[in-house]
N, C-alpha and C positions, 0 to 999 in steps of 0.2 A: 504494502502503497502507500501510494507519494503525497506525503500528507505536507503541505506548506500555511505557515504560523505565520502571520499577520501581525503585527507589536506596534506598540509606537515606543514602552517604557520602561519600568524593571516591573510592574506585575509577569505583562505578557514576556515579554523578556525570559523571570524566572523556568514559568511553564514551557515555553521552548528547552530552553537543557535541561531540566529535567525529563524529556519526552527524550530527546535526543541522545542519554545515558543512561535511560535504561526501556526506550521504548525494545521489542524484537528486532531483530539483524537482518530481518526480509520488510522492516516500513523504514522506510526515504525518509526525513525532515530535512525539510528548506525551508528556509529564514525570509522574512519581506521587513523592514525594519520602517515602518510611513510614519508620512506624515505625524507632529502631535501639538500640531496647529492646525486650526480650516477657516475660511472666511463662512461667515451665519448660511449662506448660500452661495455653496457648489456649483457651479458650472458644470463643468466639463468632471468630471471624478478622476477620471485621465491624462489632468497634470496634474496626478496626484503620485502618479503613477509609471513605472519603467517602461519602457517599451512594449517587452514580451515578459512570459515568465516559464518555465517549463513543467510540463501536462502535471497536470496532480487528478486526484481524484476524491480529494478533502480538504478542504480548507479552513484551516480556524481561529476567528477570526476574535486577534486578546487587545483588541483598542480596545486604551484608553482618556478616547476621545469621541464623543455621538461621532464627528465629519469622519470617522475611520468608518464607518458600518457603511457609508454611503461612497465609500469602494469594493462592495464585499461582491456583490455583483457584475462588475464590467471585470475583476479580478477573476472571479469562476468562469468568465466565459473566453479570454484569457487562456486560464486556465486549462479549460473541459471538462475542471471537476462539476460532480453530479451531489455529491452531497457540503455536508457548512453546518459548522459548529461556533454558536457563538454561544460561552457563556458569559452568565449573569451574575460578578461577583460584588459589580454597585453598580447602582439605577443609573446613578448618575453618566457613564459610557453608553449603555445605554437603554433608554429607556423605553418604554415599557410599546409610545405608540409608535414610538420608533422601533423598535421590534415587529409589530407587525408590520410594519409597515414593511420594511428589512424581509419579509416573509412574504409577503405578500410578491414582493418584486424577485424574489425568487424562485415562487413554484411558478412562473411567469414564465421567465425562462427552464423549468424544467430541470429544478434543483433543489434536493428535500434539504430541509433545514431544519436543527431543533435550536435552543436558546433554555439553556439549563444554571439555576438558579439557583443556590450557589452550582459551581463548576463541579462539586463533589457530589452532589445529587446525581449523575448521567449514571444510568443504567443502560444493560443490554437490548429493554426493551422500553423506559418512561426516562421523565427526568422531573424535576423540583420537585416537590413538597405536599401533602396536605390535602389544601383545597385547588397549588398550581400546579401540580401533578398532569401530567400530560403522559398519549401514551405514544407510539412513533414504529413505521416497520423502516428500519433501510436496513441492510446487511455492514456499506462500512462504515454505518455509525459506535452500528451494533460491533466491530469488531475493535471500532476505538474504546470503545466501555468495557470489553473486556477487560482492555489493561488497565483502563486509565478511569476512575469514574468515583464512585458509590464506597465509601475504603469498605473493602472485607481483612481478614485476618482466621490467621488459622492461629490455635497458641498452645503451647505446652506444658505440665506444670507441674509440680514433683516436691511435695511436702507446705502444699500453698502454696509456694513460690512459683514463678514462670519463668521457663527452660527456657523455651526460644516463643518469638515471634515471626510466622511470617506473612508477609502483606500479600493476601493473594490478589487486591485489585485497590489497586494504587490512588491515590488521591493525584491528579495534572498534576498540583504544583512540589511535589514532592511526598507531598506535610506530613500523610502511614510510614514512610519510612523515615522518616524521624521518628514516631513517635516506638513502631517498634524496637527501634536501639536504645530506645530511654527506659522502655517497662524489664530488659533484660534481668533475672535478679527483683524484681517489685512482687512485693507480697499479690494474691489474685484480688484478696480483700480491698485493694486498695490501690487496685488498675487504674478504674473508674475513675478516681477522679487525680491521676494520679497520666491519665490520656490527656485531662483535658488539660491540665495543667502545659505538657507538653503542647502539644497544640497552639497553644499560646502566644507559645514560646518558641515555636517555628521560629516566624512568625507566620501566622495566620495575615491572608491581604486583602480580606471582603472585607465590606463595609460596616463601619461601629455606625453607620447610624441605622434609624429605627428606618424598616422599609418596608412600606407602607400594605404591600402585600402580606405579608408575615408578624407586622407588626411588631414585630425584631429585629437585634440587626443579625445581620448573616455573618457576619462575624459566629454568633453564638449561632446559626442555623449548620454554620460549618461544624467548629464542636463537638454541638453535638452528635453529626452523624458520624462522628470517630468518638464518642462514647459509646454512642449505641454500638455501634461494630463489634470498640472492644468487651462490653459487657456479653455478643453474643456468643462471639470467642473464647472468653471467660466464663457462663454458665454453668458449663458440666464440673465443673471444675470447686468453682465455690456452693455448688448442690451437695460435692460428697464432703465439702467442708462442715459442712450443715448433718452425717449424720451421727448418729446416735453410737456409740460407742455400745456391742449389747456386753 
């Protein structure tokens, strides 16, 4: 799978770097740093793009400026991409109205698009959470989400302490790997609390402002996803601790 990551600053750069470092060997990750600033009205998006791109199957829209989203339909046309992921870790970078408009533009040119909010809510079939949850059907995005999206861990423990943590699905930004490393030798009963602290100290760069769709910060939503994943992975070991001796 050929992926083109379009970014404008450190948030997108970190995601692209994590993908380069941990993606399967048969994935090719290319990057384009788009401008960080745009006029109020963009007359021709091609004024902000290179003359050509190499072919891509999937475009990742990782811009930290709303104007960068307006470049994406032209990027998809130029690369031949048929799928696009535009994560929303900060609604100021991709407001809901613009996301809906971008979806319509891409549908018109035959490109499947998803808008996971936050990025680490993406699974093989859905994205976002609770009342914002959306189902999708696209094999390229599903292939991406098998490796990166909603964190999933496998934990081994002995005598009430964690001995090994395997990341079965990584957060796109690399946070899940950081959490896994930090949980080595931690008491099973402390794992959820420590996972939340590690998520905060990575640090997560999702927005700390209250998001109207969740009535919560996206950083908190993201943190809960990580804590819930560790809770699920350690559940069997916590149950063992509560078995009373005969």
